[in-house]
VEXKOL-840008 format. One record per residue (C-alpha): residue in three letters; chain; x, z, y. Coordinates in steps of 0.25 Angstrom, whole numbers, plus 2048, in hexadecimal, padded with zeros to 3 digits. Example, Ala and Ser with C-alpha at 12.3 -4.5 7.8 and 13.67 -1.06 7.14 Angstrom:
residues 2
<rec residu="ALA" chaine="A" c1="831" c3="81F" c2="7EE"/>
<rec residu="SER" chaine="A" c1="837" c3="81D" c2="7FC"/>
//
This chain:
residues 363
<rec residu="MET" chaine="A" c1="F57" c3="845" c2="A0A"/>
<rec residu="ALA" chaine="A" c1="F64" c3="83E" c2="A08"/>
<rec residu="GLY" chaine="A" c1="F64" c3="830" c2="A0B"/>
<rec residu="GLN" chaine="A" c1="F58" c3="831" c2="A15"/>
<rec residu="SER" chaine="A" c1="F5A" c3="82D" c2="A24"/>
<rec residu="LEU" chaine="A" c1="F53" c3="830" c2="A31"/>
<rec residu="HIS" chaine="A" c1="F57" c3="822" c2="A36"/>
<rec residu="VAL" chaine="A" c1="F48" c3="81D" c2="A37"/>
<rec residu="ARG" chaine="A" c1="F44" c3="819" c2="A45"/>
<rec residu="PRO" chaine="A" c1="F41" c3="80C" c2="A4C"/>
<rec residu="SER" chaine="A" c1="F4C" c3="806" c2="A54"/>
<rec residu="ALA" chaine="A" c1="F4C" c3="806" c2="A63"/>
<rec residu="ALA" chaine="A" c1="F4A" c3="7F7" c2="A63"/>
<rec residu="VAL" chaine="A" c1="F3D" c3="7F8" c2="A5A"/>
<rec residu="ILE" chaine="A" c1="F37" c3="803" c2="A63"/>
<rec residu="LEU" chaine="A" c1="F3A" c3="7FA" c2="A6F"/>
<rec residu="ASP" chaine="A" c1="F34" c3="7EE" c2="A69"/>
<rec residu="SER" chaine="A" c1="F27" c3="7F5" c2="A65"/>
<rec residu="THR" chaine="A" c1="F26" c3="7FB" c2="A73"/>
<rec residu="ALA" chaine="A" c1="F27" c3="7EE" c2="A79"/>
<rec residu="VAL" chaine="A" c1="F1D" c3="7E7" c2="A70"/>
<rec residu="THR" chaine="A" c1="F13" c3="7F2" c2="A73"/>
<rec residu="VAL" chaine="A" c1="F15" c3="7F2" c2="A82"/>
<rec residu="SER" chaine="A" c1="F15" c3="7E3" c2="A83"/>
<rec residu="ARG" chaine="A" c1="F07" c3="7E2" c2="A7C"/>
<rec residu="GLN" chaine="A" c1="F01" c3="7EC" c2="A86"/>
<rec residu="SER" chaine="A" c1="F08" c3="7E5" c2="A92"/>
<rec residu="SER" chaine="A" c1="F05" c3="7D6" c2="A90"/>
<rec residu="THR" chaine="A" c1="EFB" c3="7D6" c2="A9A"/>
<rec residu="THR" chaine="A" c1="F02" c3="7DB" c2="AA6"/>
<rec residu="ARG" chaine="A" c1="F10" c3="7DB" c2="AAD"/>
<rec residu="ARG" chaine="A" c1="F0F" c3="7E9" c2="AAF"/>
<rec residu="THR" chaine="A" c1="F0F" c3="7ED" c2="AA1"/>
<rec residu="ASP" chaine="A" c1="F1A" c3="7E3" c2="A9E"/>
<rec residu="SER" chaine="A" c1="F22" c3="7EB" c2="AA8"/>
<rec residu="VAL" chaine="A" c1="F1F" c3="7F8" c2="AA1"/>
<rec residu="ASN" chaine="A" c1="F24" c3="7F2" c2="A94"/>
<rec residu="GLU" chaine="A" c1="F31" c3="7EF" c2="A9A"/>
<rec residu="ASP" chaine="A" c1="F32" c3="7FD" c2="AA0"/>
<rec residu="ILE" chaine="A" c1="F2F" c3="803" c2="A92"/>
<rec residu="ARG" chaine="A" c1="F3A" c3="7FB" c2="A8C"/>
<rec residu="GLU" chaine="A" c1="F44" c3="7FF" c2="A97"/>
<rec residu="THR" chaine="A" c1="F40" c3="80E" c2="A96"/>
<rec residu="VAL" chaine="A" c1="F3E" c3="810" c2="A87"/>
<rec residu="ALA" chaine="A" c1="F49" c3="808" c2="A82"/>
<rec residu="PRO" chaine="A" c1="F54" c3="812" c2="A86"/>
<rec residu="LEU" chaine="A" c1="F4C" c3="81D" c2="A81"/>
<rec residu="ILE" chaine="A" c1="F4A" c3="817" c2="A74"/>
<rec residu="ASP" chaine="A" c1="F58" c3="814" c2="A72"/>
<rec residu="ALA" chaine="A" c1="F5C" c3="822" c2="A76"/>
<rec residu="VAL" chaine="A" c1="F52" c3="828" c2="A6C"/>
<rec residu="SER" chaine="A" c1="F57" c3="81F" c2="A61"/>
<rec residu="LYS" chaine="A" c1="F66" c3="823" c2="A63"/>
<rec residu="ALA" chaine="A" c1="F62" c3="832" c2="A63"/>
<rec residu="TRP" chaine="A" c1="F5A" c3="830" c2="A56"/>
<rec residu="ASP" chaine="A" c1="F65" c3="829" c2="A4F"/>
<rec residu="GLN" chaine="A" c1="F6F" c3="834" c2="A53"/>
<rec residu="MET" chaine="A" c1="F66" c3="83F" c2="A4E"/>
<rec residu="VAL" chaine="A" c1="F64" c3="838" c2="A41"/>
<rec residu="ARG" chaine="A" c1="F73" c3="837" c2="A3F"/>
<rec residu="GLN" chaine="A" c1="F74" c3="845" c2="A42"/>
<rec residu="VAL" chaine="A" c1="F69" c3="849" c2="A38"/>
<rec residu="ASP" chaine="A" c1="F6F" c3="840" c2="A2D"/>
<rec residu="GLU" chaine="A" c1="F7D" c3="846" c2="A2F"/>
<rec residu="VAL" chaine="A" c1="F78" c3="854" c2="A2F"/>
<rec residu="LEU" chaine="A" c1="F6E" c3="853" c2="A23"/>
<rec residu="ARG" chaine="A" c1="F75" c3="847" c2="A1C"/>
<rec residu="TRP" chaine="A" c1="F68" c3="840" c2="A1A"/>
<rec residu="SER" chaine="A" c1="F6E" c3="832" c2="A1B"/>
<rec residu="PRO" chaine="A" c1="F7D" c3="833" c2="A17"/>
<rec residu="GLU" chaine="A" c1="F83" c3="828" c2="A1F"/>
<rec residu="PRO" chaine="A" c1="F8F" c3="820" c2="A1A"/>
<rec residu="THR" chaine="A" c1="F9C" c3="826" c2="A20"/>
<rec residu="PRO" chaine="A" c1="FA5" c3="81D" c2="A28"/>
<rec residu="GLY" chaine="A" c1="FAF" c3="81D" c2="A1C"/>
<rec residu="GLU" chaine="A" c1="FA5" c3="819" c2="A12"/>
<rec residu="ARG" chaine="A" c1="FA6" c3="80B" c2="A17"/>
<rec residu="GLY" chaine="A" c1="FB5" c3="80B" c2="A16"/>
<rec residu="SER" chaine="A" c1="FBF" c3="80D" c2="A0B"/>
<rec residu="PRO" chaine="A" c1="FBD" c3="819" c2="A02"/>
<rec residu="ALA" chaine="A" c1="FCC" c3="81B" c2="A02"/>
<rec residu="ALA" chaine="A" c1="FCC" c3="81C" c2="A12"/>
<rec residu="MET" chaine="A" c1="FC1" c3="827" c2="A11"/>
<rec residu="ALA" chaine="A" c1="FC4" c3="836" c2="A13"/>
<rec residu="ASP" chaine="A" c1="FBF" c3="83F" c2="A08"/>
<rec residu="GLY" chaine="A" c1="FB3" c3="843" c2="A10"/>
<rec residu="GLU" chaine="A" c1="FAF" c3="834" c2="A13"/>
<rec residu="LEU" chaine="A" c1="FB0" c3="831" c2="A04"/>
<rec residu="ARG" chaine="A" c1="FA7" c3="83C" c2="A01"/>
<rec residu="GLU" chaine="A" c1="F9D" c3="837" c2="A0C"/>
<rec residu="ALA" chaine="A" c1="F9E" c3="829" c2="A07"/>
<rec residu="LEU" chaine="A" c1="F9A" c3="82E" c2="9F9"/>
<rec residu="LEU" chaine="A" c1="F8F" c3="836" c2="9FE"/>
<rec residu="ALA" chaine="A" c1="F89" c3="82A" c2="A04"/>
<rec residu="VAL" chaine="A" c1="F8A" c3="822" c2="9F7"/>
<rec residu="ALA" chaine="A" c1="F83" c3="82E" c2="9F0"/>
<rec residu="PHE" chaine="A" c1="F77" c3="82F" c2="9FA"/>
<rec residu="ARG" chaine="A" c1="F75" c3="820" c2="9F9"/>
<rec residu="LEU" chaine="A" c1="F75" c3="820" c2="9EA"/>
<rec residu="ILE" chaine="A" c1="F6A" c3="82C" c2="9EA"/>
<rec residu="ASP" chaine="A" c1="F62" c3="824" c2="9F5"/>
<rec residu="ASN" chaine="A" c1="F62" c3="817" c2="9ED"/>
<rec residu="ILE" chaine="A" c1="F60" c3="81D" c2="9DF"/>
<rec residu="ASP" chaine="A" c1="F55" c3="826" c2="9E5"/>
<rec residu="PRO" chaine="A" c1="F53" c3="82F" c2="9D9"/>
<rec residu="VAL" chaine="A" c1="F47" c3="836" c2="9DF"/>
<rec residu="ARG" chaine="A" c1="F3F" c3="829" c2="9DD"/>
<rec residu="LEU" chaine="A" c1="F41" c3="82A" c2="9CE"/>
<rec residu="ALA" chaine="A" c1="F3C" c3="838" c2="9CD"/>
<rec residu="GLY" chaine="A" c1="F2D" c3="834" c2="9CB"/>
<rec residu="PHE" chaine="A" c1="F30" c3="829" c2="9C1"/>
<rec residu="PRO" chaine="A" c1="F2E" c3="82F" c2="9B3"/>
<rec residu="ALA" chaine="A" c1="F36" c3="82A" c2="9A8"/>
<rec residu="ALA" chaine="A" c1="F31" c3="825" c2="99B"/>
<rec residu="GLY" chaine="A" c1="F2F" c3="831" c2="991"/>
<rec residu="ASP" chaine="A" c1="F2B" c3="833" c2="983"/>
<rec residu="HIS" chaine="A" c1="F1C" c3="837" c2="981"/>
<rec residu="ARG" chaine="A" c1="F21" c3="83F" c2="974"/>
<rec residu="TRP" chaine="A" c1="F2A" c3="848" c2="97D"/>
<rec residu="ARG" chaine="A" c1="F22" c3="851" c2="985"/>
<rec residu="PHE" chaine="A" c1="F2D" c3="85A" c2="98B"/>
<rec residu="ASN" chaine="A" c1="F34" c3="859" c2="998"/>
<rec residu="LEU" chaine="A" c1="F41" c3="856" c2="993"/>
<rec residu="PRO" chaine="A" c1="F45" c3="847" c2="993"/>
<rec residu="ALA" chaine="A" c1="F45" c3="840" c2="986"/>
<rec residu="THR" chaine="A" c1="F45" c3="831" c2="989"/>
<rec residu="VAL" chaine="A" c1="F50" c3="829" c2="98E"/>
<rec residu="GLU" chaine="A" c1="F48" c3="826" c2="99B"/>
<rec residu="THR" chaine="A" c1="F45" c3="835" c2="99E"/>
<rec residu="HIS" chaine="A" c1="F53" c3="839" c2="99B"/>
<rec residu="VAL" chaine="A" c1="F58" c3="82F" c2="9A5"/>
<rec residu="LEU" chaine="A" c1="F4E" c3="833" c2="9B0"/>
<rec residu="GLU" chaine="A" c1="F52" c3="841" c2="9AE"/>
<rec residu="MET" chaine="A" c1="F61" c3="83E" c2="9AF"/>
<rec residu="PHE" chaine="A" c1="F5F" c3="836" c2="9BB"/>
<rec residu="THR" chaine="A" c1="F57" c3="840" c2="9C2"/>
<rec residu="GLU" chaine="A" c1="F61" c3="84B" c2="9BF"/>
<rec residu="GLY" chaine="A" c1="F6C" c3="842" c2="9C2"/>
<rec residu="SER" chaine="A" c1="F67" c3="83F" c2="9D0"/>
<rec residu="HIS" chaine="A" c1="F65" c3="84D" c2="9D3"/>
<rec residu="ALA" chaine="A" c1="F73" c3="851" c2="9CF"/>
<rec residu="PHE" chaine="A" c1="F79" c3="845" c2="9D7"/>
<rec residu="SER" chaine="A" c1="F71" c3="849" c2="9E4"/>
<rec residu="LEU" chaine="A" c1="F76" c3="858" c2="9E2"/>
<rec residu="ALA" chaine="A" c1="F84" c3="853" c2="9E0"/>
<rec residu="VAL" chaine="A" c1="F84" c3="84A" c2="9EC"/>
<rec residu="ILE" chaine="A" c1="F7D" c3="854" c2="9F6"/>
<rec residu="GLY" chaine="A" c1="F86" c3="85F" c2="9F1"/>
<rec residu="LEU" chaine="A" c1="F93" c3="857" c2="9F3"/>
<rec residu="ARG" chaine="A" c1="F8E" c3="854" c2="A00"/>
<rec residu="ASP" chaine="A" c1="F89" c3="861" c2="A06"/>
<rec residu="HIS" chaine="A" c1="F8D" c3="86D" c2="9FD"/>
<rec residu="ALA" chaine="A" c1="F96" c3="869" c2="9F2"/>
<rec residu="SER" chaine="A" c1="F9B" c3="873" c2="9E8"/>
<rec residu="LEU" chaine="A" c1="F9E" c3="873" c2="9D9"/>
<rec residu="ALA" chaine="A" c1="F8F" c3="875" c2="9D7"/>
<rec residu="ASP" chaine="A" c1="F8D" c3="867" c2="9DC"/>
<rec residu="LEU" chaine="A" c1="F96" c3="861" c2="9D2"/>
<rec residu="THR" chaine="A" c1="F8D" c3="866" c2="9C7"/>
<rec residu="ALA" chaine="A" c1="F83" c3="85C" c2="9CC"/>
<rec residu="VAL" chaine="A" c1="F8E" c3="851" c2="9CA"/>
<rec residu="GLY" chaine="A" c1="F91" c3="856" c2="9BC"/>
<rec residu="ARG" chaine="A" c1="F82" c3="856" c2="9B9"/>
<rec residu="LEU" chaine="A" c1="F81" c3="848" c2="9BD"/>
<rec residu="ALA" chaine="A" c1="F8C" c3="844" c2="9B4"/>
<rec residu="ASP" chaine="A" c1="F85" c3="84B" c2="9A8"/>
<rec residu="ILE" chaine="A" c1="F78" c3="843" c2="9AB"/>
<rec residu="LEU" chaine="A" c1="F80" c3="836" c2="9AC"/>
<rec residu="VAL" chaine="A" c1="F87" c3="837" c2="99F"/>
<rec residu="ARG" chaine="A" c1="F7A" c3="83B" c2="997"/>
<rec residu="ALA" chaine="A" c1="F73" c3="830" c2="99D"/>
<rec residu="ARG" chaine="A" c1="F7E" c3="826" c2="999"/>
<rec residu="TRP" chaine="A" c1="F7E" c3="82C" c2="98B"/>
<rec residu="LEU" chaine="A" c1="F6F" c3="82B" c2="98A"/>
<rec residu="LEU" chaine="A" c1="F6E" c3="81C" c2="98F"/>
<rec residu="GLU" chaine="A" c1="F7B" c3="817" c2="988"/>
<rec residu="PRO" chaine="A" c1="F74" c3="811" c2="97C"/>
<rec residu="SER" chaine="A" c1="F6C" c3="804" c2="97F"/>
<rec residu="GLU" chaine="A" c1="F62" c3="806" c2="974"/>
<rec residu="ALA" chaine="A" c1="F55" c3="80E" c2="978"/>
<rec residu="ASP" chaine="A" c1="F55" c3="816" c2="96B"/>
<rec residu="ARG" chaine="A" c1="F63" c3="81B" c2="96D"/>
<rec residu="ARG" chaine="A" c1="F60" c3="81F" c2="97B"/>
<rec residu="ARG" chaine="A" c1="F54" c3="827" c2="976"/>
<rec residu="GLU" chaine="A" c1="F5C" c3="82E" c2="96C"/>
<rec residu="ARG" chaine="A" c1="F65" c3="833" c2="977"/>
<rec residu="ALA" chaine="A" c1="F5A" c3="837" c2="980"/>
<rec residu="TYR" chaine="A" c1="F55" c3="840" c2="975"/>
<rec residu="ALA" chaine="A" c1="F63" c3="845" c2="974"/>
<rec residu="LEU" chaine="A" c1="F63" c3="849" c2="983"/>
<rec residu="THR" chaine="A" c1="F55" c3="850" c2="981"/>
<rec residu="ALA" chaine="A" c1="F5A" c3="857" c2="975"/>
<rec residu="GLU" chaine="A" c1="F66" c3="85C" c2="97D"/>
<rec residu="ALA" chaine="A" c1="F5D" c3="861" c2="988"/>
<rec residu="ILE" chaine="A" c1="F54" c3="869" c2="97E"/>
<rec residu="ALA" chaine="A" c1="F61" c3="86F" c2="978"/>
<rec residu="TRP" chaine="A" c1="F65" c3="874" c2="986"/>
<rec residu="PHE" chaine="A" c1="F57" c3="87A" c2="988"/>
<rec residu="GLN" chaine="A" c1="F59" c3="881" c2="97B"/>
<rec residu="ALA" chaine="A" c1="F66" c3="886" c2="97E"/>
<rec residu="MET" chaine="A" c1="F62" c3="88B" c2="98C"/>
<rec residu="SER" chaine="A" c1="F56" c3="893" c2="986"/>
<rec residu="ASP" chaine="A" c1="F5F" c3="899" c2="97B"/>
<rec residu="ARG" chaine="A" c1="F68" c3="89F" c2="986"/>
<rec residu="SER" chaine="A" c1="F5D" c3="8A3" c2="98F"/>
<rec residu="GLY" chaine="A" c1="F56" c3="8AA" c2="983"/>
<rec residu="GLU" chaine="A" c1="F63" c3="8B2" c2="980"/>
<rec residu="THR" chaine="A" c1="F63" c3="8B8" c2="98E"/>
<rec residu="GLY" chaine="A" c1="F55" c3="8BA" c2="991"/>
<rec residu="GLY" chaine="A" c1="F4E" c3="8C8" c2="991"/>
<rec residu="ALA" chaine="A" c1="F43" c3="8CD" c2="988"/>
<rec residu="ASP" chaine="A" c1="F3A" c3="8CE" c2="993"/>
<rec residu="GLN" chaine="A" c1="F3C" c3="8C0" c2="998"/>
<rec residu="PRO" chaine="A" c1="F33" c3="8B4" c2="994"/>
<rec residu="ASP" chaine="A" c1="F38" c3="8AC" c2="989"/>
<rec residu="LEU" chaine="A" c1="F3A" c3="8A0" c2="991"/>
<rec residu="PRO" chaine="A" c1="F47" c3="89C" c2="989"/>
<rec residu="GLY" chaine="A" c1="F3F" c3="89D" c2="97C"/>
<rec residu="GLU" chaine="A" c1="F34" c3="894" c2="982"/>
<rec residu="ILE" chaine="A" c1="F3F" c3="88A" c2="986"/>
<rec residu="ALA" chaine="A" c1="F45" c3="88A" c2="978"/>
<rec residu="ASP" chaine="A" c1="F38" c3="888" c2="972"/>
<rec residu="ARG" chaine="A" c1="F35" c3="87C" c2="97B"/>
<rec residu="ALA" chaine="A" c1="F43" c3="876" c2="978"/>
<rec residu="ARG" chaine="A" c1="F41" c3="877" c2="969"/>
<rec residu="THR" chaine="A" c1="F34" c3="870" c2="96A"/>
<rec residu="MET" chaine="A" c1="F3A" c3="865" c2="972"/>
<rec residu="GLU" chaine="A" c1="F45" c3="864" c2="968"/>
<rec residu="ALA" chaine="A" c1="F3C" c3="862" c2="95D"/>
<rec residu="ARG" chaine="A" c1="F33" c3="858" c2="964"/>
<rec residu="LEU" chaine="A" c1="F40" c3="850" c2="968"/>
<rec residu="ALA" chaine="A" c1="F44" c3="850" c2="959"/>
<rec residu="GLU" chaine="A" c1="F36" c3="84B" c2="955"/>
<rec residu="ILE" chaine="A" c1="F37" c3="83F" c2="95F"/>
<rec residu="ARG" chaine="A" c1="F45" c3="83C" c2="95B"/>
<rec residu="GLN" chaine="A" c1="F40" c3="83B" c2="94D"/>
<rec residu="GLU" chaine="A" c1="F34" c3="833" c2="950"/>
<rec residu="ASP" chaine="A" c1="F3D" c3="829" c2="958"/>
<rec residu="GLY" chaine="A" c1="F47" c3="828" c2="94C"/>
<rec residu="PHE" chaine="A" c1="F53" c3="82C" c2="955"/>
<rec residu="ARG" chaine="A" c1="F5F" c3="833" c2="951"/>
<rec residu="GLU" chaine="A" c1="F63" c3="840" c2="958"/>
<rec residu="VAL" chaine="A" c1="F6F" c3="83F" c2="961"/>
<rec residu="ARG" chaine="A" c1="F76" c3="849" c2="96A"/>
<rec residu="VAL" chaine="A" c1="F7B" c3="848" c2="978"/>
<rec residu="PRO" chaine="A" c1="F8A" c3="848" c2="979"/>
<rec residu="LYS" chaine="A" c1="F91" c3="854" c2="97F"/>
<rec residu="ARG" chaine="A" c1="F93" c3="853" c2="98E"/>
<rec residu="ARG" chaine="A" c1="FA2" c3="850" c2="98D"/>
<rec residu="LYS" chaine="A" c1="FA0" c3="844" c2="984"/>
<rec residu="LEU" chaine="A" c1="F95" c3="83F" c2="98D"/>
<rec residu="PHE" chaine="A" c1="F9E" c3="840" c2="999"/>
<rec residu="GLU" chaine="A" c1="FAA" c3="839" c2="992"/>
<rec residu="ALA" chaine="A" c1="FA1" c3="82E" c2="98D"/>
<rec residu="TYR" chaine="A" c1="F97" c3="82B" c2="998"/>
<rec residu="LEU" chaine="A" c1="F9F" c3="830" c2="9A4"/>
<rec residu="PRO" chaine="A" c1="FAB" c3="827" c2="9A4"/>
<rec residu="GLY" chaine="A" c1="FB5" c3="829" c2="9AF"/>
<rec residu="SER" chaine="A" c1="FC3" c3="830" c2="9B2"/>
<rec residu="GLY" chaine="A" c1="FC7" c3="83D" c2="9AD"/>
<rec residu="LEU" chaine="A" c1="FC5" c3="843" c2="9BA"/>
<rec residu="THR" chaine="A" c1="FB6" c3="83E" c2="9BB"/>
<rec residu="LEU" chaine="A" c1="FB3" c3="843" c2="9AD"/>
<rec residu="PHE" chaine="A" c1="FB9" c3="851" c2="9AF"/>
<rec residu="ALA" chaine="A" c1="FB3" c3="853" c2="9BD"/>
<rec residu="LEU" chaine="A" c1="FA5" c3="84F" c2="9B9"/>
<rec residu="SER" chaine="A" c1="FA5" c3="856" c2="9AB"/>
<rec residu="SER" chaine="A" c1="FAA" c3="863" c2="9B2"/>
<rec residu="ALA" chaine="A" c1="FA0" c3="862" c2="9BE"/>
<rec residu="ALA" chaine="A" c1="F94" c3="867" c2="9B7"/>
<rec residu="ALA" chaine="A" c1="F9B" c3="870" c2="9AD"/>
<rec residu="SER" chaine="A" c1="F9B" c3="87F" c2="9AF"/>
<rec residu="ARG" chaine="A" c1="FA8" c3="884" c2="9B5"/>
<rec residu="PRO" chaine="A" c1="FAF" c3="891" c2="9B1"/>
<rec residu="GLY" chaine="A" c1="FB1" c3="89B" c2="9BC"/>
<rec residu="SER" chaine="A" c1="FB5" c3="897" c2="9CB"/>
<rec residu="ALA" chaine="A" c1="FC2" c3="88F" c2="9C8"/>
<rec residu="PRO" chaine="A" c1="FBB" c3="882" c2="9C9"/>
<rec residu="SER" chaine="A" c1="FB4" c3="885" c2="9D6"/>
<rec residu="ALA" chaine="A" c1="FC1" c3="88A" c2="9DC"/>
<rec residu="LEU" chaine="A" c1="FC8" c3="87D" c2="9D8"/>
<rec residu="PHE" chaine="A" c1="FBC" c3="875" c2="9DD"/>
<rec residu="TYR" chaine="A" c1="FBB" c3="87C" c2="9EB"/>
<rec residu="SER" chaine="A" c1="FCA" c3="87E" c2="9ED"/>
<rec residu="GLU" chaine="A" c1="FD0" c3="874" c2="9F7"/>
<rec residu="PRO" chaine="A" c1="FDD" c3="86E" c2="9F1"/>
<rec residu="GLY" chaine="A" c1="FEA" c3="874" c2="9F8"/>
<rec residu="THR" chaine="A" c1="FE3" c3="87F" c2="A00"/>
<rec residu="GLY" chaine="A" c1="FDB" c3="886" c2="9F6"/>
<rec residu="ASN" chaine="A" c1="FCF" c3="887" c2="A00"/>
<rec residu="MET" chaine="A" c1="FC2" c3="889" c2="9FA"/>
<rec residu="LEU" chaine="A" c1="FB9" c3="87E" c2="A00"/>
<rec residu="TYR" chaine="A" c1="FAB" c3="882" c2="9FF"/>
<rec residu="ASN" chaine="A" c1="FA1" c3="876" c2="9FE"/>
<rec residu="PHE" chaine="A" c1="FAE" c3="86D" c2="9FC"/>
<rec residu="GLN" chaine="A" c1="FB0" c3="86C" c2="A0B"/>
<rec residu="ARG" chaine="A" c1="FBC" c3="863" c2="A0C"/>
<rec residu="LEU" chaine="A" c1="FBC" c3="85F" c2="9FD"/>
<rec residu="HIS" chaine="A" c1="FB5" c3="851" c2="A01"/>
<rec residu="LEU" chaine="A" c1="FBD" c3="84A" c2="9F6"/>
<rec residu="THR" chaine="A" c1="FB7" c3="853" c2="9EB"/>
<rec residu="ARG" chaine="A" c1="FA9" c3="851" c2="9F0"/>
<rec residu="ALA" chaine="A" c1="FAC" c3="842" c2="9F1"/>
<rec residu="TYR" chaine="A" c1="FB1" c3="841" c2="9E3"/>
<rec residu="TRP" chaine="A" c1="FA5" c3="848" c2="9DD"/>
<rec residu="LEU" chaine="A" c1="F9B" c3="840" c2="9E6"/>
<rec residu="ALA" chaine="A" c1="FA1" c3="833" c2="9E0"/>
<rec residu="GLN" chaine="A" c1="F9F" c3="839" c2="9D2"/>
<rec residu="ALA" chaine="A" c1="F91" c3="83D" c2="9D4"/>
<rec residu="ILE" chaine="A" c1="F8D" c3="82F" c2="9DA"/>
<rec residu="MET" chaine="A" c1="F94" c3="828" c2="9CE"/>
<rec residu="LEU" chaine="A" c1="F8C" c3="831" c2="9C4"/>
<rec residu="TYR" chaine="A" c1="F7F" c3="82F" c2="9CB"/>
<rec residu="ALA" chaine="A" c1="F81" c3="820" c2="9CC"/>
<rec residu="ASP" chaine="A" c1="F84" c3="81F" c2="9BE"/>
<rec residu="LEU" chaine="A" c1="F78" c3="827" c2="9BA"/>
<rec residu="CYS" chaine="A" c1="F6F" c3="81E" c2="9C2"/>
<rec residu="ASP" chaine="A" c1="F75" c3="812" c2="9BC"/>
<rec residu="VAL" chaine="A" c1="F72" c3="818" c2="9AE"/>
<rec residu="ALA" chaine="A" c1="F64" c3="81C" c2="9B1"/>
<rec residu="ALA" chaine="A" c1="F60" c3="810" c2="9B9"/>
<rec residu="PRO" chaine="A" c1="F5B" c3="807" c2="9AD"/>
<rec residu="VAL" chaine="A" c1="F54" c3="812" c2="9A6"/>
<rec residu="LEU" chaine="A" c1="F4D" c3="816" c2="9B3"/>
<rec residu="VAL" chaine="A" c1="F4A" c3="807" c2="9B6"/>
<rec residu="GLN" chaine="A" c1="F52" c3="808" c2="9C4"/>
<rec residu="HIS" chaine="A" c1="F58" c3="7FA" c2="9C4"/>
<rec residu="ASP" chaine="A" c1="F5B" c3="7FB" c2="9D3"/>
<rec residu="TRP" chaine="A" c1="F65" c3="806" c2="9D1"/>
<rec residu="GLU" chaine="A" c1="F6F" c3="7FC" c2="9CC"/>
<rec residu="GLU" chaine="A" c1="F72" c3="7F7" c2="9DA"/>
<rec residu="ILE" chaine="A" c1="F71" c3="805" c2="9E0"/>
<rec residu="ILE" chaine="A" c1="F7B" c3="80A" c2="9D6"/>
<rec residu="ALA" chaine="A" c1="F84" c3="7FE" c2="9D8"/>
<rec residu="THR" chaine="A" c1="F84" c3="800" c2="9E7"/>
<rec residu="ALA" chaine="A" c1="F87" c3="80F" c2="9E6"/>
<rec residu="GLU" chaine="A" c1="F93" c3="80D" c2="9DC"/>
<rec residu="ALA" chaine="A" c1="F99" c3="802" c2="9E5"/>
<rec residu="ARG" chaine="A" c1="F99" c3="80C" c2="9F0"/>
<rec residu="LEU" chaine="A" c1="F9D" c3="817" c2="9E8"/>
<rec residu="ARG" chaine="A" c1="FA9" c3="811" c2="9E0"/>
<rec residu="PRO" chaine="A" c1="FB4" c3="810" c2="9EB"/>
<rec residu="LEU" chaine="A" c1="FB0" c3="81E" c2="9F1"/>
<rec residu="SER" chaine="A" c1="FB0" c3="824" c2="9E3"/>
<rec residu="GLU" chaine="A" c1="FBD" c3="81E" c2="9DF"/>
<rec residu="GLU" chaine="A" c1="FC4" c3="824" c2="9EC"/>
<rec residu="ALA" chaine="A" c1="FBE" c3="831" c2="9EA"/>
<rec residu="ASP" chaine="A" c1="FC3" c3="831" c2="9DB"/>
<rec residu="ARG" chaine="A" c1="FD1" c3="82D" c2="9E0"/>
<rec residu="ARG" chaine="A" c1="FD2" c3="838" c2="9EA"/>
<rec residu="TYR" chaine="A" c1="FCD" c3="842" c2="9E0"/>
<rec residu="GLN" chaine="A" c1="FD7" c3="83E" c2="9D6"/>
<rec residu="GLN" chaine="A" c1="FE2" c3="83F" c2="9E0"/>
<rec residu="VAL" chaine="A" c1="FDE" c3="84E" c2="9E3"/>
<rec residu="LEU" chaine="A" c1="FDD" c3="851" c2="9D4"/>
<rec residu="ARG" chaine="A" c1="FEB" c3="84C" c2="9D2"/>
<rec residu="ARG" chaine="A" c1="FF0" c3="857" c2="9DC"/>
<rec residu="GLY" chaine="A" c1="FEA" c3="862" c2="9D3"/>
<rec residu="ILE" chaine="A" c1="FDD" c3="869" c2="9D0"/>
<rec residu="HIS" chaine="A" c1="FD2" c3="865" c2="9D9"/>
<rec residu="PRO" chaine="A" c1="FC3" c3="869" c2="9DC"/>
<rec residu="GLY" chaine="A" c1="FB8" c3="861" c2="9D5"/>
<rec residu="LEU" chaine="A" c1="FBD" c3="862" c2="9C6"/>
//
């Protein structure tokens, strides 16, 4: 329900005007009804104003508790350098929620992308279906990251940010060639990668399954081999060469340019972590060693990751817009990036300063 507001009511002036019109029509024939009309104005006006003020106060309280309509913080209109860490985080939250509201990913959920009649499986195989799937999952990952960093932030929320980065680099790799055939080759490569993943998962599941259990892994493996064979046939019909998706590290280095901190932080966000050491570093407050559950006072850590999530999602929307025929996104993204830039630069500057003093949560 983010972005909605309860501020839907007629103003006191509108109510009074409509009351006056109604009463005046009924009182045009006698002075007595004219007097009643004046009495209504004098009696009802203060009551309506009082009810209106009470309504506004209730709406503000509900919005504050449920956070349906994140209002800009006082510092958002000032210089980011003058903001406290908490104000910086709130300002970035406002940018994130505006971006979600304006892009409105739910609206695209019912728009099917152009598929290939030769491919009858659920996995995407065309450029259009891949981009739509990427945008849908990326939108979910962004929403999870923003809500998590707002309400109940933890290392688990950063996995959503890392997943968003994974989706973005694959989308950029897919759409890098300008030629339609080269893009289609890469779309087939992404499909083949997904089929290989299903095969690997079914093999592992089959090794651990008992003799009395249904052979679901075997059925999945058979289905994966069928998809693999059909994809090879379609690729041959089209006269395309077989290409492979680059490794994750190479994709990050090539399609996610940025500082060493950005690349390291994002590439490690979605990776598996050995033991509890990373969690201890992440939740531990520098200088005190206190374990800060839900980040508590770590507003800067949350602000930094919010900025990363917003940048990644804006870039994904920018990449996907031409394929999804969403030309109005250009202005939406430009506005979001203009608001984000000074806030992100300040969050990054402060985070770099903390890192220079030693190991810090978030990596």
